[in-house]
TORTOR-669189 format. One record per residue: residue number from 1; x, y, z of N, C-alpha, C, O in turn. Coordinates in steps of 0.02 Angstrom, whole numbers. Example, Ala and Ser with C-alpha at 12.3 -4.5 7.8 and 13.67 -1.06 7.14 Angstrom:
// residues 2
+-----+--------+--------+--------+--------+--------+--------+--------+--------+--------+--------+--------+--------+
! pos !    n.x !    n.y !    n.z !   ca.x !   ca.y !   ca.z !    c.x !    c.y !    c.z !    o.x !    o.y !    o.z !
+-----+--------+--------+--------+--------+--------+--------+--------+--------+--------+--------+--------+--------+
!   1 !    660 !   -284 !    390 !    615 !   -225 !    390 !    660 !   -165 !    390 !    712 !   -166 !    423 !
!   2 !    642 !   -112 !    354 !    684 !    -53 !    357 !    645 !      2 !    394 !    670 !     57 !    402 !
+-----+--------+--------+--------+--------+--------+--------+--------+--------+--------+--------+--------+--------+
***
This chain:
// residues 175
+-----+--------+--------+--------+--------+--------+--------+--------+--------+--------+--------+--------+--------+
! pos !    n.x !    n.y !    n.z !   ca.x !   ca.y !   ca.z !    c.x !    c.y !    c.z !    o.x !    o.y !    o.z !
+-----+--------+--------+--------+--------+--------+--------+--------+--------+--------+--------+--------+--------+
!   1 !  -1444 !   5099 !  -2195 !  -1459 !   5079 !  -2128 !  -1409 !   5112 !  -2080 !  -1349 !   5110 !  -2092 !
!   2 !  -1435 !   5143 !  -2028 !  -1392 !   5177 !  -1978 !  -1359 !   5125 !  -1933 !  -1386 !   5071 !  -1920 !
!   3 !  -1300 !   5142 !  -1911 !  -1263 !   5100 !  -1865 !  -1245 !   5143 !  -1806 !  -1212 !   5194 !  -1812 !
!   4 !  -1267 !   5122 !  -1747 !  -1253 !   5161 !  -1687 !  -1195 !   5129 !  -1650 !  -1193 !   5069 !  -1637 !
!   5 !  -1147 !   5172 !  -1635 !  -1088 !   5149 !  -1599 !  -1079 !   5197 !  -1540 !  -1079 !   5258 !  -1549 !
!   6 !  -1070 !   5169 !  -1482 !  -1060 !   5210 !  -1423 !   -988 !   5199 !  -1399 !   -964 !   5143 !  -1394 !
!   7 !   -956 !   5255 !  -1385 !   -888 !   5252 !  -1360 !   -888 !   5283 !  -1291 !   -910 !   5340 !  -1282 !
!   8 !   -864 !   5246 !  -1243 !   -858 !   5273 !  -1175 !   -785 !   5291 !  -1163 !   -741 !   5249 !  -1167 !
!   9 !   -775 !   5355 !  -1147 !   -707 !   5378 !  -1133 !   -695 !   5375 !  -1058 !   -734 !   5402 !  -1019 !
!  10 !   -641 !   5342 !  -1039 !   -624 !   5337 !   -968 !   -595 !   5403 !   -944 !   -582 !   5448 !   -984 !
!  11 !   -585 !   5409 !   -880 !   -553 !   5469 !   -852 !   -484 !   5478 !   -883 !   -463 !   5534 !   -898 !
!  12 !   -449 !   5423 !   -894 !   -383 !   5426 !   -925 !   -388 !   5452 !   -996 !   -348 !   5494 !  -1017 !
!  13 !   -437 !   5428 !  -1034 !   -448 !   5452 !  -1103 !   -463 !   5527 !  -1103 !   -436 !   5564 !  -1143 !
!  14 !   -506 !   5548 !  -1057 !   -525 !   5618 !  -1053 !   -465 !   5662 !  -1036 !   -456 !   5716 !  -1063 !
!  15 !   -422 !   5637 !   -990 !   -361 !   5674 !   -974 !   -317 !   5681 !  -1036 !   -288 !   5734 !  -1047 !
!  16 !   -313 !   5628 !  -1075 !   -274 !   5631 !  -1137 !   -301 !   5684 !  -1184 !   -262 !   5725 !  -1210 !
!  17 !   -365 !   5685 !  -1196 !   -395 !   5734 !  -1241 !   -387 !   5805 !  -1213 !   -374 !   5851 !  -1251 !
!  18 !   -394 !   5813 !  -1148 !   -385 !   5880 !  -1118 !   -312 !   5903 !  -1125 !   -299 !   5962 !  -1137 !
!  19 !   -265 !   5857 !  -1117 !   -194 !   5874 !  -1128 !   -183 !   5897 !  -1200 !   -146 !   5945 !  -1212 !
!  20 !   -215 !   5863 !  -1247 !   -208 !   5883 !  -1317 !   -237 !   5953 !  -1328 !   -210 !   5993 !  -1366 !
!  21 !   -294 !   5967 !  -1295 !   -323 !   6034 !  -1300 !   -275 !   6087 !  -1274 !   -265 !   6139 !  -1305 !
!  22 !   -246 !   6073 !  -1216 !   -200 !   6121 !  -1186 !   -137 !   6129 !  -1228 !   -112 !   6185 !  -1236 !
!  23 !   -112 !   6074 !  -1256 !    -53 !   6079 !  -1299 !    -69 !   6121 !  -1361 !    -27 !   6161 !  -1383 !
!  24 !   -128 !   6113 !  -1388 !   -148 !   6152 !  -1446 !   -148 !   6226 !  -1429 !   -121 !   6267 !  -1466 !
!  25 !   -179 !   6243 !  -1373 !   -183 !   6314 !  -1354 !   -113 !   6342 !  -1341 !    -98 !   6398 !  -1360 !
!  26 !    -70 !   6303 !  -1308 !     -2 !   6326 !  -1295 !     37 !   6336 !  -1360 !     77 !   6382 !  -1366 !
!  27 !     25 !   6292 !  -1408 !     62 !   6296 !  -1471 !     39 !   6355 !  -1514 !     75 !   6376 !  -1559 !
!  28 !    -19 !   6382 !  -1500 !    -43 !   6440 !  -1538 !    -44 !   6503 !  -1496 !    -80 !   6550 !  -1512 !
!  29 !     -5 !   6504 !  -1442 !     -3 !   6564 !  -1400 !     18 !   6625 !  -1440 !     -2 !   6681 !  -1424 !
!  30 !     59 !   6614 !  -1491 !     81 !   6670 !  -1532 !     25 !   6695 !  -1578 !     28 !   6751 !  -1603 !
!  31 !    -26 !   6653 !  -1588 !    -82 !   6673 !  -1631 !   -127 !   6721 !  -1592 !   -138 !   6713 !  -1532 !
!  32 !   -152 !   6769 !  -1627 !   -198 !   6816 !  -1598 !   -266 !   6781 !  -1589 !   -287 !   6742 !  -1632 !
!  33 !   -300 !   6795 !  -1533 !   -365 !   6765 !  -1521 !   -413 !   6778 !  -1579 !   -452 !   6735 !  -1598 !
!  34 !   -409 !   6838 !  -1606 !   -454 !   6855 !  -1662 !   -438 !   6814 !  -1724 !   -483 !   6799 !  -1763 !
!  35 !   -375 !   6795 !  -1733 !   -356 !   6752 !  -1790 !   -387 !   6683 !  -1782 !   -411 !   6653 !  -1830 !
!  36 !   -385 !   6657 !  -1721 !   -415 !   6591 !  -1707 !   -490 !   6595 !  -1720 !   -519 !   6551 !  -1753 !
!  37 !   -523 !   6647 !  -1694 !   -595 !   6653 !  -1704 !   -612 !   6661 !  -1778 !   -661 !   6631 !  -1802 !
!  38 !   -573 !   6700 !  -1814 !   -587 !   6710 !  -1886 !   -578 !   6644 !  -1924 !   -617 !   6627 !  -1968 !
!  39 !   -526 !   6606 !  -1907 !   -514 !   6542 !  -1940 !   -571 !   6494 !  -1925 !   -592 !   6455 !  -1968 !
!  40 !   -597 !   6496 !  -1863 !   -652 !   6452 !  -1845 !   -716 !   6472 !  -1882 !   -754 !   6428 !  -1904 !
!  41 !   -729 !   6536 !  -1889 !   -787 !   6559 !  -1926 !   -782 !   6535 !  -1999 !   -831 !   6511 !  -2027 !
!  42 !   -723 !   6542 !  -2028 !   -712 !   6519 !  -2097 !   -723 !   6443 !  -2102 !   -754 !   6419 !  -2150 !
!  43 !   -697 !   6406 !  -2053 !   -704 !   6333 !  -2054 !   -777 !   6313 !  -2049 !   -800 !   6269 !  -2085 !
!  44 !   -813 !   6344 !  -2003 !   -884 !   6327 !  -1995 !   -923 !   6343 !  -2059 !   -966 !   6305 !  -2079 !
!  45 !   -907 !   6400 !  -2090 !   -939 !   6417 !  -2153 !   -925 !   6364 !  -2206 !   -970 !   6344 !  -2243 !
!  46 !   -862 !   6342 !  -2210 !   -844 !   6290 !  -2259 !   -879 !   6224 !  -2241 !   -900 !   6187 !  -2286 !
!  47 !   -884 !   6209 !  -2176 !   -917 !   6147 !  -2155 !   -990 !   6146 !  -2176 !  -1017 !   6094 !  -2195 !
!  48 !  -1022 !   6204 !  -2173 !  -1092 !   6210 !  -2193 !  -1102 !   6192 !  -2266 !  -1156 !   6171 !  -2286 !
!  49 !  -1050 !   6200 !  -2306 !  -1055 !   6189 !  -2378 !  -1036 !   6117 !  -2398 !  -1041 !   6100 !  -2457 !
!  50 !  -1016 !   6076 !  -2350 !   -996 !   6008 !  -2367 !  -1043 !   5958 !  -2335 !  -1083 !   5975 !  -2291 !
!  51 !  -1037 !   5897 !  -2357 !  -1077 !   5843 !  -2328 !  -1036 !   5815 !  -2269 !   -986 !   5781 !  -2279 !
!  52 !  -1059 !   5831 !  -2210 !  -1024 !   5811 !  -2150 !  -1051 !   5746 !  -2122 !  -1109 !   5729 !  -2132 !
!  53 !  -1008 !   5708 !  -2087 !  -1035 !   5651 !  -2050 !  -1086 !   5678 !  -1999 !  -1077 !   5732 !  -1972 !
!  54 !  -1138 !   5640 !  -1987 !  -1191 !   5662 !  -1942 !  -1165 !   5680 !  -1873 !  -1189 !   5728 !  -1842 !
!  55 !  -1115 !   5643 !  -1848 !  -1090 !   5657 !  -1781 !  -1057 !   5726 !  -1777 !  -1051 !   5754 !  -1723 !
!  56 !  -1035 !   5753 !  -1834 !  -1007 !   5820 !  -1835 !  -1064 !   5871 !  -1847 !  -1068 !   5922 !  -1813 !
!  57 !  -1106 !   5856 !  -1896 !  -1161 !   5901 !  -1913 !  -1206 !   5915 !  -1852 !  -1231 !   5971 !  -1844 !
!  58 !  -1215 !   5865 !  -1810 !  -1257 !   5873 !  -1750 !  -1228 !   5924 !  -1701 !  -1264 !   5952 !  -1660 !
!  59 !  -1164 !   5935 !  -1704 !  -1131 !   5981 !  -1658 !  -1119 !   6051 !  -1688 !  -1095 !   6096 !  -1654 !
!  60 !  -1136 !   6058 !  -1751 !  -1121 !   6120 !  -1786 !  -1160 !   6180 !  -1758 !  -1132 !   6234 !  -1752 !
!  61 !  -1223 !   6170 !  -1740 !  -1262 !   6226 !  -1713 !  -1233 !   6249 !  -1646 !  -1227 !   6309 !  -1634 !
!  62 !  -1215 !   6202 !  -1603 !  -1184 !   6220 !  -1540 !  -1117 !   6255 !  -1551 !  -1099 !   6302 !  -1515 !
!  63 !  -1081 !   6232 !  -1601 !  -1017 !   6263 !  -1618 !  -1029 !   6335 !  -1640 !   -990 !   6380 !  -1622 !
!  64 !  -1081 !   6347 !  -1679 !  -1097 !   6415 !  -1700 !  -1116 !   6459 !  -1641 !  -1099 !   6518 !  -1639 !
!  65 !  -1151 !   6430 !  -1592 !  -1168 !   6467 !  -1531 !  -1104 !   6484 !  -1492 !  -1097 !   6539 !  -1466 !
!  66 !  -1059 !   6437 !  -1489 !   -995 !   6448 !  -1455 !   -956 !   6506 !  -1488 !   -929 !   6549 !  -1454 !
!  67 !   -955 !   6505 !  -1554 !   -922 !   6559 !  -1591 !   -956 !   6626 !  -1579 !   -924 !   6677 !  -1569 !
!  68 !  -1022 !   6626 !  -1581 !  -1060 !   6688 !  -1570 !  -1044 !   6715 !  -1500 !  -1035 !   6775 !  -1491 !
!  69 !  -1042 !   6670 !  -1451 !  -1028 !   6691 !  -1382 !   -958 !   6722 !  -1378 !   -949 !   6774 !  -1345 !
!  70 !   -910 !   6692 !  -1410 !   -841 !   6717 !  -1406 !   -834 !   6784 !  -1443 !   -790 !   6824 !  -1427 !
!  71 !   -876 !   6795 !  -1493 !   -871 !   6856 !  -1534 !   -919 !   6912 !  -1512 !   -915 !   6967 !  -1539 !
!  72 !   -962 !   6899 !  -1465 !  -1014 !   6947 !  -1446 !   -986 !   7000 !  -1398 !   -970 !   6985 !  -1341 !
!  73 !   -981 !   7060 !  -1423 !   -954 !   7115 !  -1382 !   -999 !   7130 !  -1322 !   -975 !   7157 !  -1272 !
!  74 !  -1062 !   7113 !  -1326 !  -1107 !   7125 !  -1270 !  -1105 !   7068 !  -1218 !  -1142 !   7070 !  -1169 !
!  75 !  -1063 !   7019 !  -1229 !  -1056 !   6963 !  -1183 !   -982 !   6953 !  -1168 !   -952 !   6904 !  -1191 !
!  76 !   -952 !   6998 !  -1130 !   -879 !   6994 !  -1117 !   -863 !   6937 !  -1069 !   -889 !   6933 !  -1014 !
!  77 !   -818 !   6894 !  -1091 !   -797 !   6837 !  -1050 !   -729 !   6851 !  -1019 !   -687 !   6886 !  -1048 !
!  78 !   -718 !   6824 !   -960 !   -653 !   6829 !   -929 !   -605 !   6782 !   -965 !   -626 !   6737 !  -1001 !
!  79 !   -541 !   6793 !   -956 !   -490 !   6753 !   -990 !   -499 !   6678 !   -975 !   -493 !   6637 !  -1021 !
!  80 !   -514 !   6660 !   -913 !   -522 !   6589 !   -896 !   -583 !   6559 !   -929 !   -587 !   6498 !   -935 !
!  81 !   -631 !   6600 !   -950 !   -690 !   6575 !   -985 !   -678 !   6573 !  -1061 !   -706 !   6531 !  -1096 !
!  82 !   -636 !   6618 !  -1086 !   -620 !   6620 !  -1157 !   -569 !   6568 !  -1178 !   -571 !   6541 !  -1233 !
!  83 !   -523 !   6553 !  -1133 !   -468 !   6509 !  -1150 !   -490 !   6439 !  -1174 !   -464 !   6416 !  -1224 !
!  84 !   -537 !   6406 !  -1140 !   -559 !   6340 !  -1166 !   -593 !   6345 !  -1234 !   -588 !   6299 !  -1275 !
!  85 !   -628 !   6400 !  -1246 !   -660 !   6409 !  -1311 !   -606 !   6412 !  -1365 !   -610 !   6378 !  -1415 !
!  86 !   -556 !   6454 !  -1353 !   -503 !   6463 !  -1402 !   -462 !   6400 !  -1412 !   -441 !   6385 !  -1468 !
!  87 !   -451 !   6362 !  -1359 !   -414 !   6299 !  -1366 !   -453 !   6250 !  -1409 !   -425 !   6219 !  -1454 !
!  88 !   -518 !   6244 !  -1396 !   -560 !   6199 !  -1436 !   -563 !   6220 !  -1509 !   -559 !   6178 !  -1553 !
!  89 !   -570 !   6284 !  -1520 !   -573 !   6309 !  -1589 !   -506 !   6301 !  -1625 !   -504 !   6284 !  -1684 !
!  90 !   -452 !   6313 !  -1589 !   -386 !   6305 !  -1619 !   -375 !   6232 !  -1638 !   -348 !   6217 !  -1692 !
!  91 !   -396 !   6186 !  -1595 !   -391 !   6115 !  -1611 !   -432 !   6098 !  -1673 !   -408 !   6064 !  -1718 !
!  92 !   -492 !   6123 !  -1674 !   -537 !   6109 !  -1730 !   -508 !   6135 !  -1796 !   -517 !   6103 !  -1848 !
!  93 !   -475 !   6191 !  -1794 !   -447 !   6222 !  -1855 !   -383 !   6189 !  -1878 !   -360 !   6203 !  -1933 !
!  94 !   -354 !   6146 !  -1838 !   -291 !   6113 !  -1856 !   -307 !   6050 !  -1896 !   -331 !   6001 !  -1867 !
!  95 !   -293 !   6049 !  -1961 !   -309 !   5989 !  -2001 !   -264 !   5929 !  -1986 !   -279 !   5873 !  -2005 !
!  96 !   -208 !   5941 !  -1951 !   -161 !   5887 !  -1936 !   -162 !   5871 !  -1861 !   -109 !   5867 !  -1830 !
!  97 !   -221 !   5862 !  -1834 !   -227 !   5847 !  -1763 !   -220 !   5771 !  -1752 !   -189 !   5737 !  -1793 !
!  98 !   -248 !   5744 !  -1699 !   -239 !   5673 !  -1684 !   -257 !   5628 !  -1743 !   -220 !   5582 !  -1760 !
!  99 !   -315 !   5642 !  -1774 !   -335 !   5605 !  -1835 !   -340 !   5657 !  -1890 !   -384 !   5700 !  -1887 !
! 100 !   -296 !   5655 !  -1939 !   -299 !   5706 !  -1992 !   -368 !   5711 !  -2023 !   -400 !   5661 !  -2038 !
! 101 !   -391 !   5773 !  -2031 !   -460 !   5786 !  -2052 !   -476 !   5760 !  -2122 !   -535 !   5749 !  -2137 !
! 102 !   -426 !   5749 !  -2164 !   -440 !   5728 !  -2232 !   -451 !   5652 !  -2239 !   -460 !   5628 !  -2295 !
! 103 !   -450 !   5615 !  -2184 !   -465 !   5544 !  -2187 !   -541 !   5536 !  -2189 !   -576 !   5554 !  -2141 !
! 104 !   -568 !   5510 !  -2245 !   -641 !   5506 !  -2252 !   -674 !   5466 !  -2196 !   -650 !   5413 !  -2176 !
! 105 !   -729 !   5493 !  -2173 !   -770 !   5458 !  -2123 !   -749 !   5468 !  -2051 !   -792 !   5477 !  -2008 !
! 106 !   -684 !   5465 !  -2038 !   -662 !   5470 !  -1968 !   -618 !   5530 !  -1953 !   -601 !   5542 !  -1895 !
! 107 !   -600 !   5567 !  -2004 !   -554 !   5623 !  -1994 !   -578 !   5676 !  -1945 !   -538 !   5711 !  -1914 !
! 108 !   -643 !   5682 !  -1939 !   -672 !   5732 !  -1894 !   -692 !   5703 !  -1826 !   -719 !   5739 !  -1783 !
! 109 !   -681 !   5638 !  -1816 !   -702 !   5606 !  -1753 !   -668 !   5637 !  -1693 !   -702 !   5653 !  -1644 !
! 110 !   -603 !   5647 !  -1694 !   -569 !   5677 !  -1637 !   -592 !   5749 !  -1627 !   -596 !   5773 !  -1570 !
! 111 !   -607 !   5784 !  -1682 !   -631 !   5853 !  -1677 !   -699 !   5854 !  -1641 !   -712 !   5898 !  -1600 !
! 112 !   -742 !   5807 !  -1658 !   -808 !   5803 !  -1626 !   -801 !   5789 !  -1551 !   -837 !   5817 !  -1510 !
! 113 !   -754 !   5745 !  -1533 !   -742 !   5730 !  -1463 !   -717 !   5793 !  -1427 !   -741 !   5809 !  -1373 !
! 114 !   -670 !   5827 !  -1457 !   -642 !   5888 !  -1426 !   -696 !   5941 !  -1417 !   -701 !   5972 !  -1364 !
! 115 !   -734 !   5953 !  -1468 !   -786 !   6004 !  -1464 !   -838 !   5983 !  -1412 !   -863 !   6026 !  -1375 !
! 116 !   -855 !   5920 !  -1409 !   -902 !   5896 !  -1357 !   -873 !   5908 !  -1287 !   -910 !   5928 !  -1242 !
! 117 !   -809 !   5897 !  -1278 !   -778 !   5911 !  -1213 !   -783 !   5985 !  -1196 !   -798 !   6003 !  -1140 !
! 118 !   -771 !   6028 !  -1246 !   -776 !   6100 !  -1234 !   -848 !   6118 !  -1217 !   -859 !   6158 !  -1172 !
! 119 !   -896 !   6089 !  -1253 !   -967 !   6103 !  -1238 !   -983 !   6084 !  -1166 !  -1017 !   6121 !  -1131 !
! 120 !   -959 !   6027 !  -1145 !   -974 !   6005 !  -1077 !   -940 !   6050 !  -1025 !   -969 !   6067 !   -973 !
! 121 !   -878 !   6068 !  -1039 !   -841 !   6112 !   -994 !   -874 !   6181 !   -989 !   -872 !   6213 !   -936 !
! 122 !   -905 !   6203 !  -1043 !   -935 !   6270 !  -1046 !  -1011 !   6268 !  -1046 !  -1043 !   6314 !  -1070 !
! 123 !  -1039 !   6215 !  -1019 !  -1112 !   6208 !  -1019 !  -1147 !   6267 !   -986 !  -1197 !   6292 !  -1011 !
! 124 !  -1121 !   6290 !   -929 !  -1152 !   6346 !   -894 !  -1145 !   6411 !   -934 !  -1191 !   6452 !   -936 !
! 125 !  -1087 !   6420 !   -965 !  -1077 !   6480 !  -1006 !  -1124 !   6480 !  -1066 !  -1154 !   6532 !  -1082 !
! 126 !  -1130 !   6423 !  -1099 !  -1174 !   6419 !  -1157 !  -1247 !   6430 !  -1138 !  -1284 !   6465 !  -1173 !
! 127 !  -1268 !   6400 !  -1082 !  -1337 !   6409 !  -1060 !  -1351 !   6482 !  -1044 !  -1403 !   6509 !  -1064 !
! 128 !  -1306 !   6514 !  -1008 !  -1315 !   6585 !   -990 !  -1315 !   6628 !  -1053 !  -1356 !   6674 !  -1059 !
! 129 !  -1271 !   6614 !  -1099 !  -1268 !   6654 !  -1160 !  -1331 !   6646 !  -1202 !  -1357 !   6695 !  -1229 !
! 130 !  -1356 !   6585 !  -1207 !  -1418 !   6575 !  -1245 !  -1476 !   6612 !  -1212 !  -1519 !   6640 !  -1247 !
! 131 !  -1478 !   6612 !  -1145 !  -1530 !   6651 !  -1110 !  -1523 !   6725 !  -1125 !  -1572 !   6760 !  -1136 !
! 132 !  -1461 !   6749 !  -1126 !  -1448 !   6820 !  -1142 !  -1470 !   6836 !  -1213 !  -1502 !   6888 !  -1224 !
! 133 !  -1452 !   6793 !  -1260 !  -1472 !   6806 !  -1330 !  -1548 !   6807 !  -1338 !  -1574 !   6849 !  -1374 !
! 134 !  -1582 !   6762 !  -1304 !  -1655 !   6761 !  -1307 !  -1684 !   6825 !  -1277 !  -1730 !   6855 !  -1306 !
! 135 !  -1657 !   6846 !  -1220 !  -1681 !   6907 !  -1188 !  -1669 !   6967 !  -1233 !  -1713 !   7009 !  -1242 !
! 136 !  -1609 !   6971 !  -1262 !  -1591 !   7027 !  -1306 !  -1636 !   7027 !  -1368 !  -1659 !   7080 !  -1389 !
! 137 !  -1649 !   6970 !  -1397 !  -1691 !   6966 !  -1456 !  -1762 !   6989 !  -1440 !  -1794 !   7023 !  -1480 !
! 138 !  -1786 !   6971 !  -1381 !  -1853 !   6993 !  -1360 !  -1856 !   7069 !  -1352 !  -1905 !   7100 !  -1372 !
! 139 !  -1804 !   7097 !  -1324 !  -1801 !   7170 !  -1316 !  -1798 !   7206 !  -1383 !  -1829 !   7258 !  -1393 !
! 140 !  -1760 !   7177 !  -1429 !  -1749 !   7211 !  -1493 !  -1805 !   7198 !  -1543 !  -1808 !   7229 !  -1596 !
! 141 !  -1850 !   7151 !  -1526 !  -1905 !   7136 !  -1572 !  -1951 !   7196 !  -1580 !  -1970 !   7212 !  -1636 !
! 142 !  -1968 !   7229 !  -1526 !  -2010 !   7289 !  -1527 !  -1975 !   7344 !  -1486 !  -1997 !   7360 !  -1431 !
! 143 !  -1921 !   7372 !  -1513 !  -1882 !   7419 !  -1472 !  -1921 !   7480 !  -1449 !  -1908 !   7505 !  -1394 !
! 144 !  -1968 !   7504 !  -1488 !  -2007 !   7563 !  -1468 !  -2048 !   7549 !  -1406 !  -2058 !   7594 !  -1365 !
! 145 !  -2072 !   7488 !  -1399 !  -2113 !   7470 !  -1341 !  -2070 !   7455 !  -1279 !  -2096 !   7452 !  -1223 !
! 146 !  -2006 !   7445 !  -1289 !  -1962 !   7426 !  -1234 !  -1930 !   7487 !  -1199 !  -1897 !   7480 !  -1148 !
! 147 !  -1940 !   7546 !  -1227 !  -1912 !   7606 !  -1197 !  -1860 !   7637 !  -1242 !  -1852 !   7619 !  -1300 !
! 148 !  -1825 !   7685 !  -1214 !  -1773 !   7720 !  -1251 !  -1712 !   7674 !  -1260 !  -1707 !   7623 !  -1225 !
! 149 !  -1667 !   7691 !  -1306 !  -1606 !   7650 !  -1313 !  -1567 !   7644 !  -1247 !  -1538 !   7592 !  -1233 !
! 150 !  -1567 !   7697 !  -1208 !  -1531 !   7694 !  -1144 !  -1565 !   7646 !  -1096 !  -1532 !   7609 !  -1059 !
! 151 !  -1632 !   7646 !  -1095 !  -1669 !   7600 !  -1051 !  -1659 !   7528 !  -1073 !  -1652 !   7483 !  -1032 !
! 152 !  -1658 !   7517 !  -1138 !  -1646 !   7449 !  -1164 !  -1576 !   7426 !  -1145 !  -1567 !   7369 !  -1123 !
! 153 !  -1527 !   7470 !  -1153 !  -1458 !   7452 !  -1134 !  -1453 !   7438 !  -1060 !  -1417 !   7392 !  -1040 !
! 154 !  -1488 !   7476 !  -1019 !  -1487 !   7465 !   -946 !  -1518 !   7397 !   -929 !  -1492 !   7361 !   -886 !
! 155 !  -1571 !   7379 !   -963 !  -1603 !   7314 !   -951 !  -1557 !   7257 !   -974 !  -1551 !   7205 !   -940 !
! 156 !  -1524 !   7267 !  -1031 !  -1477 !   7217 !  -1055 !  -1419 !   7209 !  -1005 !  -1399 !   7153 !   -990 !
! 157 !  -1393 !   7265 !   -980 !  -1338 !   7263 !   -932 !  -1358 !   7225 !   -869 !  -1321 !   7184 !   -844 !
! 158 !  -1417 !   7240 !   -844 !  -1441 !   7207 !   -783 !  -1449 !   7131 !   -794 !  -1428 !   7091 !   -753 !
! 159 !  -1478 !   7113 !   -850 !  -1488 !   7041 !   -865 !  -1421 !   7006 !   -876 !  -1411 !   6950 !   -852 !
! 160 !  -1375 !   7039 !   -910 !  -1308 !   7011 !   -921 !  -1274 !   6997 !   -854 !  -1246 !   6944 !   -844 !
! 161 !  -1277 !   7046 !   -808 !  -1246 !   7038 !   -743 !  -1278 !   6980 !   -705 !  -1243 !   6941 !   -672 !
! 162 !  -1344 !   6974 !   -708 !  -1379 !   6918 !   -674 !  -1357 !   6851 !   -702 !  -1341 !   6804 !   -664 !
! 163 !  -1356 !   6847 !   -768 !  -1339 !   6783 !   -800 !  -1266 !   6764 !   -789 !  -1250 !   6706 !   -778 !
! 164 !  -1222 !   6814 !   -791 !  -1151 !   6798 !   -779 !  -1139 !   6778 !   -707 !  -1099 !   6733 !   -693 !
! 165 !  -1174 !   6809 !   -661 !  -1168 !   6790 !   -590 !  -1193 !   6718 !   -581 !  -1161 !   6678 !   -546 !
! 166 !  -1249 !   6701 !   -612 !  -1277 !   6633 !   -608 !  -1228 !   6584 !   -638 !  -1214 !   6531 !   -609 !
! 167 !  -1201 !   6601 !   -697 !  -1154 !   6558 !   -732 !  -1093 !   6543 !   -688 !  -1073 !   6485 !   -682 !
! 168 !  -1065 !   6593 !   -659 !  -1004 !   6585 !   -618 !  -1019 !   6548 !   -553 !   -978 !   6509 !   -529 !
! 169 !  -1077 !   6561 !   -525 !  -1098 !   6524 !   -465 !  -1104 !   6449 !   -479 !  -1078 !   6408 !   -441 !
! 170 !  -1138 !   6432 !   -533 !  -1146 !   6362 !   -553 !  -1080 !   6330 !   -570 !  -1067 !   6272 !   -552 !
! 171 !  -1038 !   6367 !   -604 !   -972 !   6341 !   -623 !   -931 !   6325 !   -560 !   -899 !   6273 !   -556 !
! 172 !   -933 !   6370 !   -512 !   -896 !   6361 !   -450 !   -924 !   6301 !   -411 !   -886 !   6261 !   -384 !
! 173 !   -990 !   6295 !   -409 !  -1023 !   6240 !   -373 !  -1004 !   6173 !   -403 !   -993 !   6124 !   -367 !
! 174 !  -1000 !   6170 !   -470 !   -985 !   6107 !   -503 !   -910 !   6094 !   -511 !   -890 !   6041 !   -536 !
! 175 !   -870 !   6141 !   -489 !   -798 !   6132 !   -491 !   -772 !   6137 !   -561 !   -712 !   6131 !   -572 !
+-----+--------+--------+--------+--------+--------+--------+--------+--------+--------+--------+--------+--------+
***
């Protein structure tokens, strides 16, 4: 039988979690961004092979999209857009965070909260990136019908610029 539990985080709680995210990123400043991304890819791969609590498993696909976005050379992010991604991933990769990950049942609860905060903070980036991936997949489905490789790249560039402008406009509007 499923048990539904709702937790409401106050502004104070959210500030606490955001401080933890920032502390994590500051503590790994010496780590290379690519090392953080590689560790996160490895962790997600390992998570796919284990039986995860549903509250974590439900966020795994979004987490994979976040990783794809951070690793996609055709979707270059500015430092201020990459930094929250790396902070969230660094937190997730730390087994000794607020709740140690090896505690059965609840060890990943703080990780799920942190990743959810990152998803919310990067909602516009994720939406724009998913639109870009869909557009790119459509173009690459029948490349011969879409034009020359140069024409396809030009269309991708134009769409990328449109989506990034929209993303930044929405981000600015929402503060």
